[in-house]
N, C-alpha and C positions, 0 to 999 in steps of 0.2 A: 504494500500500500504506500502510496506517495504521501509525503507530508503536506502536499498541496490539497489533498482531499481527506481531511479528518473525518472520522466516523460521524455521521449525522444522527442526532437524537430523534427518536420517534415521538417521545412524550417528554414533558418537563421532569426535571429531577425531583426526587422525593423532597417534600417540604416547600417546593415552589408552588405558587398559586396556579391552579389549572384554569383554563379558559374554555368557555362554551359559546358558540354562535348559535342563536336560536331564531328560527323563522317565526313569523307571527301568523299570517293567514293560512288556514287549514292545518295549523299546528296547535296554537293556543286559543284560536277563535274560529268559528265556522259561520256559514251563511245558509240562508234558505234559498229561494229561487233567484233573488236579486243579490248580486255580489257587489255591494257598496260598503265601503269601510265604516260608514256611520251606522250601518245595520248589522255589523259583526256581533255575534253572540259569543261572549267569552266562555271558555270551558275551564271552570275553576279547578277541576281535577288535574288537568294538564298544567295549569298555572302553578298549582301546588307542587308539582314535580320539579318545575324550574326553580321555584322559590326554595325548595329543599336544597338544590345544588348551591344556590346563593348562601343559604344558612350554613352549608358545609364548606364555605370559603372559596367557592368557585367564583371566577370573574365572569359575570353574565352579560353578554352583549347581544341584544336583540338586533337582528339584521334582516331587514325587509326590503323588497324591491318596490314598495309603494311609491308611485310617482315616476318611476324609471322610464316608463313608456310614454305616459301623458305629459311629463315635465311639470306636473302639479306638485307643489311643495306640501307634503303630508307630515313633515317632521313634527311640528308642534302639535298637530291633531293626534298623531300616533303617541307622542310622549304623554299627553293628557289622558289618552285612552288607556294606555298601559297602567298609569298611576291609578286611574279610576277602577281598574280591574284588580288592583292590589298586587301587581307584578313588582317583584324585587329585581333590580338590575343595576348595572354600573354604566352601561353605555347603550345608545341607540343609533343605528345607521339606517337610512332609508335609501330609496333609489336615487335621491338627489342631494341628500345632506348626511354628513357624519364623517367620522375619521376614516372609514373604509366603505364607500358607497357600494351597495350590493348590485352586482350586474344582473341583467335580465337573462334568464335561461329557462329551458324547458326540462332539463334533466341534470341532476347533480350526481356525479359519480365520485365517490371518495372512500378511502379505506377506513375512515374513522366515523362515518355517518351512522346515525341511528334514527329510527322513527320515534316520536315522542311516546308512543305506546310501549316501546321497549324499555323505557326507564322505570 
């Protein structure tokens, strides 16, 4: 092995704060026939799972593509919505605002992903 390529860590070291990126729509809230953000119904069972991670010292970053296609700014609306639902978190990024704006995609393939139901 070359010194130019040190071994890459897959997870953080023991004792370091772990991070979780959490989608919002169809993860912690759901919709009836009309998919409008102001009509989202929170799923408090799923929110409790994420809040438990927060309580276990995970860094919780809600990461949603809201506004990414339309260009509409949903950051403040979403921030207030999460707070009104009792969500515990450190950071929020939307499709237009945040420290890491969520890209638009139709499929996410990742070796670390889980569905909320698996937590």
